[in-house]
mmCIF file of the N, C-alpha and C atoms, coordinates in Angstrom:
data_MODEL
# 
_entry.id   MODEL 
# 
loop_
_atom_site.group_PDB 
_atom_site.id 
_atom_site.type_symbol 
_atom_site.label_atom_id 
_atom_site.label_alt_id 
_atom_site.label_comp_id 
_atom_site.label_asym_id 
_atom_site.label_entity_id 
_atom_site.label_seq_id 
_atom_site.pdbx_PDB_ins_code 
_atom_site.Cartn_x 
_atom_site.Cartn_y 
_atom_site.Cartn_z 
_atom_site.occupancy 
_atom_site.B_iso_or_equiv 
_atom_site.pdbx_formal_charge 
_atom_site.auth_seq_id 
_atom_site.auth_comp_id 
_atom_site.auth_asym_id 
_atom_site.auth_atom_id 
_atom_site.pdbx_PDB_model_num 
ATOM 1   N N  . MET A 1 1  ? 59.726 5.394  222.312 1.00 0.00 ? 1  MET A N  1 
ATOM 2   C CA . MET A 1 1  ? 60.520 6.238  221.554 1.00 0.00 ? 1  MET A CA 1 
ATOM 3   C C  . MET A 1 1  ? 61.147 7.173  222.279 1.00 0.00 ? 1  MET A C  1 
ATOM 4   N N  . ALA A 1 2  ? 61.598 6.884  223.363 1.00 0.00 ? 2  ALA A N  1 
ATOM 5   C CA . ALA A 1 2  ? 62.554 7.834  224.375 1.00 0.00 ? 2  ALA A CA 1 
ATOM 6   C C  . ALA A 1 2  ? 63.704 8.231  223.572 1.00 0.00 ? 2  ALA A C  1 
ATOM 7   N N  . SER A 1 3  ? 64.099 9.488  223.682 1.00 0.00 ? 3  SER A N  1 
ATOM 8   C CA . SER A 1 3  ? 65.374 9.889  223.100 1.00 0.00 ? 3  SER A CA 1 
ATOM 9   C C  . SER A 1 3  ? 66.113 10.893 224.175 1.00 0.00 ? 3  SER A C  1 
ATOM 10  N N  . ASP A 1 4  ? 67.326 10.632 224.428 1.00 0.00 ? 4  ASP A N  1 
ATOM 11  C CA . ASP A 1 4  ? 68.057 11.567 225.350 1.00 0.00 ? 4  ASP A CA 1 
ATOM 12  C C  . ASP A 1 4  ? 68.826 12.539 224.614 1.00 0.00 ? 4  ASP A C  1 
ATOM 13  N N  . SER A 1 5  ? 68.725 12.664 223.292 1.00 0.00 ? 5  SER A N  1 
ATOM 14  C CA . SER A 1 5  ? 69.295 13.639 222.503 1.00 0.00 ? 5  SER A CA 1 
ATOM 15  C C  . SER A 1 5  ? 69.022 15.069 222.847 1.00 0.00 ? 5  SER A C  1 
ATOM 16  N N  . GLY A 1 6  ? 67.734 15.188 223.154 1.00 0.00 ? 6  GLY A N  1 
ATOM 17  C CA . GLY A 1 6  ? 67.347 16.664 223.404 1.00 0.00 ? 6  GLY A CA 1 
ATOM 18  C C  . GLY A 1 6  ? 66.925 17.439 222.233 1.00 0.00 ? 6  GLY A C  1 
ATOM 19  N N  . LYS A 1 7  ? 67.272 16.744 220.838 1.00 0.00 ? 7  LYS A N  1 
ATOM 20  C CA . LYS A 1 7  ? 66.883 17.350 219.628 1.00 0.00 ? 7  LYS A CA 1 
ATOM 21  C C  . LYS A 1 7  ? 65.383 17.649 219.489 1.00 0.00 ? 7  LYS A C  1 
ATOM 22  N N  . LYS A 1 8  ? 65.107 18.591 218.958 1.00 0.00 ? 8  LYS A N  1 
ATOM 23  C CA . LYS A 1 8  ? 63.645 18.989 218.693 1.00 0.00 ? 8  LYS A CA 1 
ATOM 24  C C  . LYS A 1 8  ? 63.012 17.784 217.709 1.00 0.00 ? 8  LYS A C  1 
ATOM 25  N N  . ARG A 1 9  ? 61.940 17.449 217.924 1.00 0.00 ? 9  ARG A N  1 
ATOM 26  C CA . ARG A 1 9  ? 60.970 16.290 217.205 1.00 0.00 ? 9  ARG A CA 1 
ATOM 27  C C  . ARG A 1 9  ? 60.129 16.776 216.504 1.00 0.00 ? 9  ARG A C  1 
ATOM 28  N N  . HIS A 1 10 ? 60.036 16.346 215.141 1.00 0.00 ? 10 HIS A N  1 
ATOM 29  C CA . HIS A 1 10 ? 58.971 16.969 214.170 1.00 0.00 ? 10 HIS A CA 1 
ATOM 30  C C  . HIS A 1 10 ? 58.038 15.730 213.771 1.00 0.00 ? 10 HIS A C  1 
ATOM 31  N N  . LYS A 1 11 ? 56.734 16.085 213.660 1.00 0.00 ? 11 LYS A N  1 
ATOM 32  C CA . LYS A 1 11 ? 55.687 15.137 213.565 1.00 0.00 ? 11 LYS A CA 1 
ATOM 33  C C  . LYS A 1 11 ? 55.159 15.266 211.953 1.00 0.00 ? 11 LYS A C  1 
ATOM 34  N N  . PRO A 1 12 ? 54.792 13.854 211.363 1.00 0.00 ? 12 PRO A N  1 
ATOM 35  C CA . PRO A 1 12 ? 54.120 13.871 210.176 1.00 0.00 ? 12 PRO A CA 1 
ATOM 36  C C  . PRO A 1 12 ? 53.181 14.980 209.932 1.00 0.00 ? 12 PRO A C  1 
ATOM 37  N N  . GLY A 1 13 ? 53.132 15.538 208.577 1.00 0.00 ? 13 GLY A N  1 
ATOM 38  C CA . GLY A 1 13 ? 52.375 16.511 208.246 1.00 0.00 ? 13 GLY A CA 1 
ATOM 39  C C  . GLY A 1 13 ? 52.885 17.982 208.442 1.00 0.00 ? 13 GLY A C  1 
ATOM 40  N N  . GLU A 1 14 ? 54.036 18.042 209.394 1.00 0.00 ? 14 GLU A N  1 
ATOM 41  C CA . GLU A 1 14 ? 54.607 19.332 209.606 1.00 0.00 ? 14 GLU A CA 1 
ATOM 42  C C  . GLU A 1 14 ? 55.452 19.676 208.240 1.00 0.00 ? 14 GLU A C  1 
ATOM 43  N N  . THR A 1 15 ? 55.846 20.846 207.824 1.00 0.00 ? 15 THR A N  1 
ATOM 44  C CA . THR A 1 15 ? 56.654 21.108 206.663 1.00 0.00 ? 15 THR A CA 1 
ATOM 45  C C  . THR A 1 15 ? 58.224 21.385 207.290 1.00 0.00 ? 15 THR A C  1 
ATOM 46  N N  . VAL A 1 16 ? 58.902 20.595 206.385 1.00 0.00 ? 16 VAL A N  1 
ATOM 47  C CA . VAL A 1 16 ? 60.391 20.633 206.648 1.00 0.00 ? 16 VAL A CA 1 
ATOM 48  C C  . VAL A 1 16 ? 61.026 21.919 206.601 1.00 0.00 ? 16 VAL A C  1 
ATOM 49  N N  . GLN A 1 17 ? 61.268 22.578 207.529 1.00 0.00 ? 17 GLN A N  1 
ATOM 50  C CA . GLN A 1 17 ? 62.030 23.929 207.556 1.00 0.00 ? 17 GLN A CA 1 
ATOM 51  C C  . GLN A 1 17 ? 63.456 24.032 207.170 1.00 0.00 ? 17 GLN A C  1 
ATOM 52  N N  . LYS A 1 18 ? 64.214 23.032 207.497 1.00 0.00 ? 18 LYS A N  1 
ATOM 53  C CA . LYS A 1 18 ? 65.629 23.005 207.330 1.00 0.00 ? 18 LYS A CA 1 
ATOM 54  C C  . LYS A 1 18 ? 65.978 21.819 206.594 1.00 0.00 ? 18 LYS A C  1 
ATOM 55  N N  . PRO A 1 19 ? 66.571 21.861 205.392 1.00 0.00 ? 19 PRO A N  1 
ATOM 56  C CA . PRO A 1 19 ? 66.844 20.610 204.629 1.00 0.00 ? 19 PRO A CA 1 
ATOM 57  C C  . PRO A 1 19 ? 68.130 20.028 205.339 1.00 0.00 ? 19 PRO A C  1 
ATOM 58  N N  . GLY A 1 20 ? 68.188 18.579 205.350 1.00 0.00 ? 20 GLY A N  1 
ATOM 59  C CA . GLY A 1 20 ? 69.311 17.917 205.774 1.00 0.00 ? 20 GLY A CA 1 
ATOM 60  C C  . GLY A 1 20 ? 68.833 16.425 205.982 1.00 0.00 ? 20 GLY A C  1 
ATOM 61  N N  . ILE A 1 21 ? 69.694 15.826 206.969 1.00 0.00 ? 21 ILE A N  1 
ATOM 62  C CA . ILE A 1 21 ? 69.543 14.301 207.256 1.00 0.00 ? 21 ILE A CA 1 
ATOM 63  C C  . ILE A 1 21 ? 68.818 14.200 208.677 1.00 0.00 ? 21 ILE A C  1 
ATOM 64  N N  . TYR A 1 22 ? 67.720 13.606 208.560 1.00 0.00 ? 22 TYR A N  1 
ATOM 65  C CA . TYR A 1 22 ? 67.065 13.274 209.695 1.00 0.00 ? 22 TYR A CA 1 
ATOM 66  C C  . TYR A 1 22 ? 66.912 11.933 210.230 1.00 0.00 ? 22 TYR A C  1 
ATOM 67  N N  . ARG A 1 23 ? 66.798 11.909 211.550 1.00 0.00 ? 23 ARG A N  1 
ATOM 68  C CA . ARG A 1 23 ? 66.827 10.555 212.146 1.00 0.00 ? 23 ARG A CA 1 
ATOM 69  C C  . ARG A 1 23 ? 65.377 10.135 212.328 1.00 0.00 ? 23 ARG A C  1 
ATOM 70  N N  . VAL A 1 24 ? 64.677 9.111  211.894 1.00 0.00 ? 24 VAL A N  1 
ATOM 71  C CA . VAL A 1 24 ? 63.450 8.597  211.967 1.00 0.00 ? 24 VAL A CA 1 
ATOM 72  C C  . VAL A 1 24 ? 63.150 7.650  213.087 1.00 0.00 ? 24 VAL A C  1 
ATOM 73  N N  . LEU A 1 25 ? 62.375 7.937  214.058 1.00 0.00 ? 25 LEU A N  1 
ATOM 74  C CA . LEU A 1 25 ? 61.980 7.227  215.121 1.00 0.00 ? 25 LEU A CA 1 
ATOM 75  C C  . LEU A 1 25 ? 60.796 6.633  215.145 1.00 0.00 ? 25 LEU A C  1 
ATOM 76  N N  . HIS A 1 26 ? 60.502 5.297  215.005 1.00 0.00 ? 26 HIS A N  1 
ATOM 77  C CA . HIS A 1 26 ? 59.524 4.536  214.938 1.00 0.00 ? 26 HIS A CA 1 
ATOM 78  C C  . HIS A 1 26 ? 58.831 3.908  216.126 1.00 0.00 ? 26 HIS A C  1 
ATOM 79  N N  . GLN A 1 27 ? 57.745 3.543  216.153 1.00 0.00 ? 27 GLN A N  1 
ATOM 80  C CA . GLN A 1 27 ? 57.005 3.043  217.493 1.00 0.00 ? 27 GLN A CA 1 
ATOM 81  C C  . GLN A 1 27 ? 57.378 1.578  217.361 1.00 0.00 ? 27 GLN A C  1 
ATOM 82  N N  . ARG A 1 28 ? 58.407 0.991  217.982 1.00 0.00 ? 28 ARG A N  1 
ATOM 83  C CA . ARG A 1 28 ? 58.799 -0.329 218.374 1.00 0.00 ? 28 ARG A CA 1 
ATOM 84  C C  . ARG A 1 28 ? 58.940 -1.262 217.193 1.00 0.00 ? 28 ARG A C  1 
ATOM 85  N N  . HIS A 1 29 ? 58.366 -0.984 215.821 1.00 0.00 ? 29 HIS A N  1 
ATOM 86  C CA . HIS A 1 29 ? 58.535 -2.123 214.916 1.00 0.00 ? 29 HIS A CA 1 
ATOM 87  C C  . HIS A 1 29 ? 59.855 -2.024 214.042 1.00 0.00 ? 29 HIS A C  1 
ATOM 88  N N  . ARG A 1 30 ? 60.493 -0.822 214.233 1.00 0.00 ? 30 ARG A N  1 
ATOM 89  C CA . ARG A 1 30 ? 61.698 -0.657 213.473 1.00 0.00 ? 30 ARG A CA 1 
ATOM 90  C C  . ARG A 1 30 ? 62.661 0.067  214.216 1.00 0.00 ? 30 ARG A C  1 
ATOM 91  N N  . ARG A 1 31 ? 63.974 -0.197 213.980 1.00 0.00 ? 31 ARG A N  1 
ATOM 92  C CA . ARG A 1 31 ? 65.042 0.678  214.681 1.00 0.00 ? 31 ARG A CA 1 
ATOM 93  C C  . ARG A 1 31 ? 65.095 1.980  214.048 1.00 0.00 ? 31 ARG A C  1 
ATOM 94  N N  . PRO A 1 32 ? 65.649 3.066  214.823 1.00 0.00 ? 32 PRO A N  1 
ATOM 95  C CA . PRO A 1 32 ? 65.897 4.430  213.986 1.00 0.00 ? 32 PRO A CA 1 
ATOM 96  C C  . PRO A 1 32 ? 66.868 4.301  212.814 1.00 0.00 ? 32 PRO A C  1 
ATOM 97  N N  . HIS A 1 33 ? 66.490 5.089  211.728 1.00 0.00 ? 33 HIS A N  1 
ATOM 98  C CA . HIS A 1 33 ? 67.312 5.109  210.562 1.00 0.00 ? 33 HIS A CA 1 
ATOM 99  C C  . HIS A 1 33 ? 67.274 6.496  210.183 1.00 0.00 ? 33 HIS A C  1 
ATOM 100 N N  . GLU A 1 34 ? 68.105 6.875  209.252 1.00 0.00 ? 34 GLU A N  1 
ATOM 101 C CA . GLU A 1 34 ? 68.220 8.226  208.749 1.00 0.00 ? 34 GLU A CA 1 
ATOM 102 C C  . GLU A 1 34 ? 67.655 8.250  207.395 1.00 0.00 ? 34 GLU A C  1 
ATOM 103 N N  . VAL A 1 35 ? 67.099 9.573  206.984 1.00 0.00 ? 35 VAL A N  1 
ATOM 104 C CA . VAL A 1 35 ? 66.601 9.948  205.617 1.00 0.00 ? 35 VAL A CA 1 
ATOM 105 C C  . VAL A 1 35 ? 67.033 11.300 205.420 1.00 0.00 ? 35 VAL A C  1 
ATOM 106 N N  . SER A 1 36 ? 67.120 11.618 203.957 1.00 0.00 ? 36 SER A N  1 
ATOM 107 C CA . SER A 1 36 ? 67.464 12.871 203.601 1.00 0.00 ? 36 SER A CA 1 
ATOM 108 C C  . SER A 1 36 ? 66.077 13.742 203.094 1.00 0.00 ? 36 SER A C  1 
ATOM 109 N N  . LEU A 1 37 ? 65.858 14.824 203.652 1.00 0.00 ? 37 LEU A N  1 
ATOM 110 C CA . LEU A 1 37 ? 64.728 15.804 203.447 1.00 0.00 ? 37 LEU A CA 1 
ATOM 111 C C  . LEU A 1 37 ? 65.040 16.956 202.956 1.00 0.00 ? 37 LEU A C  1 
ATOM 112 N N  . ARG A 1 38 ? 64.059 17.603 202.091 1.00 0.00 ? 38 ARG A N  1 
ATOM 113 C CA . ARG A 1 38 ? 64.388 18.863 201.438 1.00 0.00 ? 38 ARG A CA 1 
ATOM 114 C C  . ARG A 1 38 ? 63.488 19.833 202.162 1.00 0.00 ? 38 ARG A C  1 
ATOM 115 N N  . ALA A 1 39 ? 63.849 20.944 202.198 1.00 0.00 ? 39 ALA A N  1 
ATOM 116 C CA . ALA A 1 39 ? 63.016 22.382 202.735 1.00 0.00 ? 39 ALA A CA 1 
ATOM 117 C C  . ALA A 1 39 ? 61.521 22.287 201.684 1.00 0.00 ? 39 ALA A C  1 
ATOM 118 N N  . ASP A 1 40 ? 60.549 22.636 202.630 1.00 0.00 ? 40 ASP A N  1 
ATOM 119 C CA . ASP A 1 40 ? 59.334 22.666 202.116 1.00 0.00 ? 40 ASP A CA 1 
ATOM 120 C C  . ASP A 1 40 ? 58.680 21.457 201.758 1.00 0.00 ? 40 ASP A C  1 
ATOM 121 N N  . GLU A 1 41 ? 59.303 20.167 202.016 1.00 0.00 ? 41 GLU A N  1 
ATOM 122 C CA . GLU A 1 41 ? 58.687 18.902 201.842 1.00 0.00 ? 41 GLU A CA 1 
ATOM 123 C C  . GLU A 1 41 ? 57.894 18.744 203.203 1.00 0.00 ? 41 GLU A C  1 
ATOM 124 N N  . THR A 1 42 ? 56.999 17.726 203.266 1.00 0.00 ? 42 THR A N  1 
ATOM 125 C CA . THR A 1 42 ? 56.168 17.457 204.341 1.00 0.00 ? 42 THR A CA 1 
ATOM 126 C C  . THR A 1 42 ? 56.722 16.169 204.940 1.00 0.00 ? 42 THR A C  1 
ATOM 127 N N  . PHE A 1 43 ? 56.861 16.180 206.477 1.00 0.00 ? 43 PHE A N  1 
ATOM 128 C CA . PHE A 1 43 ? 57.331 14.951 207.099 1.00 0.00 ? 43 PHE A CA 1 
ATOM 129 C C  . PHE A 1 43 ? 56.303 13.960 206.842 1.00 0.00 ? 43 PHE A C  1 
ATOM 130 N N  . PRO A 1 44 ? 56.502 12.769 206.204 1.00 0.00 ? 44 PRO A N  1 
ATOM 131 C CA . PRO A 1 44 ? 55.607 11.758 206.021 1.00 0.00 ? 44 PRO A CA 1 
ATOM 132 C C  . PRO A 1 44 ? 55.339 10.941 207.191 1.00 0.00 ? 44 PRO A C  1 
ATOM 133 N N  . PRO A 1 45 ? 54.128 10.285 207.123 1.00 0.00 ? 45 PRO A N  1 
ATOM 134 C CA . PRO A 1 45 ? 53.698 9.359  208.158 1.00 0.00 ? 45 PRO A CA 1 
ATOM 135 C C  . PRO A 1 45 ? 54.350 7.819  207.831 1.00 0.00 ? 45 PRO A C  1 
ATOM 136 N N  . CYS A 1 46 ? 54.380 7.202  208.800 1.00 0.00 ? 46 CYS A N  1 
ATOM 137 C CA . CYS A 1 46 ? 55.043 5.662  208.404 1.00 0.00 ? 46 CYS A CA 1 
ATOM 138 C C  . CYS A 1 46 ? 53.952 4.706  208.029 1.00 0.00 ? 46 CYS A C  1 
ATOM 139 N N  . THR A 1 47 ? 54.324 3.812  207.219 1.00 0.00 ? 47 THR A N  1 
ATOM 140 C CA . THR A 1 47 ? 53.322 2.799  206.786 1.00 0.00 ? 47 THR A CA 1 
ATOM 141 C C  . THR A 1 47 ? 52.801 1.894  207.777 1.00 0.00 ? 47 THR A C  1 
ATOM 142 N N  . LYS A 1 48 ? 53.699 1.668  208.753 1.00 0.00 ? 48 LYS A N  1 
ATOM 143 C CA . LYS A 1 48 ? 53.323 0.779  209.825 1.00 0.00 ? 48 LYS A CA 1 
ATOM 144 C C  . LYS A 1 48 ? 52.728 1.603  211.097 1.00 0.00 ? 48 LYS A C  1 
ATOM 145 N N  . CYS A 1 49 ? 53.679 2.635  211.518 1.00 0.00 ? 49 CYS A N  1 
ATOM 146 C CA . CYS A 1 49 ? 53.123 3.244  212.872 1.00 0.00 ? 49 CYS A CA 1 
ATOM 147 C C  . CYS A 1 49 ? 52.488 4.608  212.663 1.00 0.00 ? 49 CYS A C  1 
ATOM 148 N N  . GLY A 1 50 ? 52.187 4.967  211.421 1.00 0.00 ? 50 GLY A N  1 
ATOM 149 C CA . GLY A 1 50 ? 51.366 6.198  211.025 1.00 0.00 ? 50 GLY A CA 1 
ATOM 150 C C  . GLY A 1 50 ? 51.957 7.444  211.608 1.00 0.00 ? 50 GLY A C  1 
ATOM 151 N N  . ILE A 1 51 ? 51.178 8.201  212.068 1.00 0.00 ? 51 ILE A N  1 
ATOM 152 C CA . ILE A 1 51 ? 51.450 9.703  212.698 1.00 0.00 ? 51 ILE A CA 1 
ATOM 153 C C  . ILE A 1 51 ? 52.058 9.519  213.925 1.00 0.00 ? 51 ILE A C  1 
ATOM 154 N N  . ARG A 1 52 ? 52.578 8.386  214.373 1.00 0.00 ? 52 ARG A N  1 
ATOM 155 C CA . ARG A 1 52 ? 53.331 8.257  215.728 1.00 0.00 ? 52 ARG A CA 1 
ATOM 156 C C  . ARG A 1 52 ? 54.747 8.374  215.659 1.00 0.00 ? 52 ARG A C  1 
ATOM 157 N N  . VAL A 1 53 ? 55.295 8.257  214.193 1.00 0.00 ? 53 VAL A N  1 
ATOM 158 C CA . VAL A 1 53 ? 56.498 8.312  213.836 1.00 0.00 ? 53 VAL A CA 1 
ATOM 159 C C  . VAL A 1 53 ? 57.004 9.724  214.152 1.00 0.00 ? 53 VAL A C  1 
ATOM 160 N N  . ARG A 1 54 ? 58.453 10.029 214.450 1.00 0.00 ? 54 ARG A N  1 
ATOM 161 C CA . ARG A 1 54 ? 58.941 11.268 214.778 1.00 0.00 ? 54 ARG A CA 1 
ATOM 162 C C  . ARG A 1 54 ? 60.274 11.349 214.007 1.00 0.00 ? 54 ARG A C  1 
ATOM 163 N N  . PHE A 1 55 ? 60.794 12.641 213.843 1.00 0.00 ? 55 PHE A N  1 
ATOM 164 C CA . PHE A 1 55 ? 61.973 12.836 213.012 1.00 0.00 ? 55 PHE A CA 1 
ATOM 165 C C  . PHE A 1 55 ? 62.747 14.131 213.737 1.00 0.00 ? 55 PHE A C  1 
ATOM 166 N N  . GLU A 1 56 ? 64.033 13.710 213.883 1.00 0.00 ? 56 GLU A N  1 
ATOM 167 C CA . GLU A 1 56 ? 64.876 14.611 214.421 1.00 0.00 ? 56 GLU A CA 1 
ATOM 168 C C  . GLU A 1 56 ? 66.132 14.894 213.552 1.00 0.00 ? 56 GLU A C  1 
ATOM 169 N N  . LEU A 1 57 ? 66.320 16.241 213.462 1.00 0.00 ? 57 LEU A N  1 
ATOM 170 C CA . LEU A 1 57 ? 67.541 16.670 212.488 1.00 0.00 ? 57 LEU A CA 1 
ATOM 171 C C  . LEU A 1 57 ? 68.796 16.291 213.206 1.00 0.00 ? 57 LEU A C  1 
ATOM 172 N N  . VAL A 1 58 ? 69.497 15.549 212.302 1.00 0.00 ? 58 VAL A N  1 
ATOM 173 C CA . VAL A 1 58 ? 70.892 15.101 212.841 1.00 0.00 ? 58 VAL A CA 1 
ATOM 174 C C  . VAL A 1 58 ? 71.881 16.025 212.079 1.00 0.00 ? 58 VAL A C  1 
ATOM 175 N N  . LEU A 1 59 ? 71.751 16.425 210.764 1.00 0.00 ? 59 LEU A N  1 
ATOM 176 C CA . LEU A 1 59 ? 72.840 17.271 210.002 1.00 0.00 ? 59 LEU A CA 1 
ATOM 177 C C  . LEU A 1 59 ? 72.157 18.147 209.052 1.00 0.00 ? 59 LEU A C  1 
ATOM 178 N N  . CYS A 1 60 ? 72.216 19.368 209.262 1.00 0.00 ? 60 CYS A N  1 
ATOM 179 C CA . CYS A 1 60 ? 71.575 20.537 208.378 1.00 0.00 ? 60 CYS A CA 1 
ATOM 180 C C  . CYS A 1 60 ? 72.418 20.581 207.156 1.00 0.00 ? 60 CYS A C  1 
ATOM 181 N N  . ALA A 1 61 ? 71.818 20.586 206.089 1.00 0.00 ? 61 ALA A N  1 
ATOM 182 C CA . ALA A 1 61 ? 72.512 20.806 204.582 1.00 0.00 ? 61 ALA A CA 1 
ATOM 183 C C  . ALA A 1 61 ? 73.136 22.186 204.610 1.00 0.00 ? 61 ALA A C  1 
ATOM 184 N N  . ASP A 1 62 ? 72.560 23.084 205.380 1.00 0.00 ? 62 ASP A N  1 
ATOM 185 C CA . ASP A 1 62 ? 73.218 24.561 205.308 1.00 0.00 ? 62 ASP A CA 1 
ATOM 186 C C  . ASP A 1 62 ? 74.322 24.750 206.352 1.00 0.00 ? 62 ASP A C  1 
ATOM 187 N N  . GLY A 1 63 ? 74.728 23.628 207.123 1.00 0.00 ? 63 GLY A N  1 
ATOM 188 C CA . GLY A 1 63 ? 75.817 23.737 207.990 1.00 0.00 ? 63 GLY A CA 1 
ATOM 189 C C  . GLY A 1 63 ? 75.395 24.228 209.359 1.00 0.00 ? 63 GLY A C  1 
ATOM 190 N N  . GLU A 1 64 ? 74.144 24.588 209.596 1.00 0.00 ? 64 GLU A N  1 
ATOM 191 C CA . GLU A 1 64 ? 73.632 25.091 210.895 1.00 0.00 ? 64 GLU A CA 1 
ATOM 192 C C  . GLU A 1 64 ? 73.615 23.905 212.023 1.00 0.00 ? 64 GLU A C  1 
ATOM 193 N N  . GLU A 1 65 ? 73.486 24.300 213.293 1.00 0.00 ? 65 GLU A N  1 
ATOM 194 C CA . GLU A 1 65 ? 73.423 23.139 214.341 1.00 0.00 ? 65 GLU A CA 1 
ATOM 195 C C  . GLU A 1 65 ? 72.061 22.944 214.524 1.00 0.00 ? 65 GLU A C  1 
ATOM 196 N N  . PRO A 1 66 ? 71.747 21.685 214.628 1.00 0.00 ? 66 PRO A N  1 
ATOM 197 C CA . PRO A 1 66 ? 70.318 21.226 215.054 1.00 0.00 ? 66 PRO A CA 1 
ATOM 198 C C  . PRO A 1 66 ? 69.606 21.792 215.965 1.00 0.00 ? 66 PRO A C  1 
ATOM 199 N N  . GLU A 1 67 ? 68.275 22.092 215.953 1.00 0.00 ? 67 GLU A N  1 
ATOM 200 C CA . GLU A 1 67 ? 67.665 22.939 217.266 1.00 0.00 ? 67 GLU A CA 1 
ATOM 201 C C  . GLU A 1 67 ? 67.493 21.870 218.356 1.00 0.00 ? 67 GLU A C  1 
ATOM 202 N N  . ARG A 1 68 ? 67.467 22.179 219.651 1.00 0.00 ? 68 ARG A N  1 
ATOM 203 C CA . ARG A 1 68 ? 67.269 21.488 220.661 1.00 0.00 ? 68 ARG A CA 1 
ATOM 204 C C  . ARG A 1 68 ? 65.862 21.679 221.347 1.00 0.00 ? 68 ARG A C  1 
ATOM 205 N N  . GLN A 1 69 ? 65.306 20.652 222.076 1.00 0.00 ? 69 GLN A N  1 
ATOM 206 C CA . GLN A 1 69 ? 64.102 21.000 222.845 1.00 0.00 ? 69 GLN A CA 1 
ATOM 207 C C  . GLN A 1 69 ? 64.342 21.912 223.875 1.00 0.00 ? 69 GLN A C  1 
ATOM 208 N N  . VAL A 1 70 ? 63.538 22.724 224.347 1.00 0.00 ? 70 VAL A N  1 
ATOM 209 C CA . VAL A 1 70 ? 63.783 23.703 225.478 1.00 0.00 ? 70 VAL A CA 1 
ATOM 210 C C  . VAL A 1 70 ? 63.224 22.924 226.804 1.00 0.00 ? 70 VAL A C  1 
ATOM 211 N N  . ASP A 1 71 ? 61.909 22.342 226.579 1.00 0.00 ? 71 ASP A N  1 
ATOM 212 C CA . ASP A 1 71 ? 61.480 21.794 227.808 1.00 0.00 ? 71 ASP A CA 1 
ATOM 213 C C  . ASP A 1 71 ? 61.341 20.342 227.653 1.00 0.00 ? 71 ASP A C  1 
ATOM 214 N N  . GLY A 1 72 ? 61.959 19.716 226.935 1.00 0.00 ? 72 GLY A N  1 
ATOM 215 C CA . GLY A 1 72 ? 62.104 18.276 226.710 1.00 0.00 ? 72 GLY A CA 1 
ATOM 216 C C  . GLY A 1 72 ? 60.833 17.248 226.290 1.00 0.00 ? 72 GLY A C  1 
ATOM 217 N N  . ARG A 1 73 ? 59.736 18.108 225.886 1.00 0.00 ? 73 ARG A N  1 
ATOM 218 C CA . ARG A 1 73 ? 58.598 17.552 225.374 1.00 0.00 ? 73 ARG A CA 1 
ATOM 219 C C  . ARG A 1 73 ? 58.455 17.584 223.921 1.00 0.00 ? 73 ARG A C  1 
ATOM 220 N N  . GLU A 1 74 ? 57.719 16.693 223.302 1.00 0.00 ? 74 GLU A N  1 
ATOM 221 C CA . GLU A 1 74 ? 57.492 16.561 221.796 1.00 0.00 ? 74 GLU A CA 1 
ATOM 222 C C  . GLU A 1 74 ? 56.534 17.785 221.500 1.00 0.00 ? 74 GLU A C  1 
# 
């Protein structure tokens, strides 16, 4: 699940702070895809890879730039 985008990754169970389009990164069983999430929703687990799935903000609904990782870790 390596990514060179440097975008901040979110885990299942965390609250969505910024509404927008998120890239969903799975554990090997599926290629990345995108979903639309609203603020105050909870990032969901995957039915196959469970809590190992991660989410990266691609496009903010409010027009802000997506956050970047500072230290490169999840």
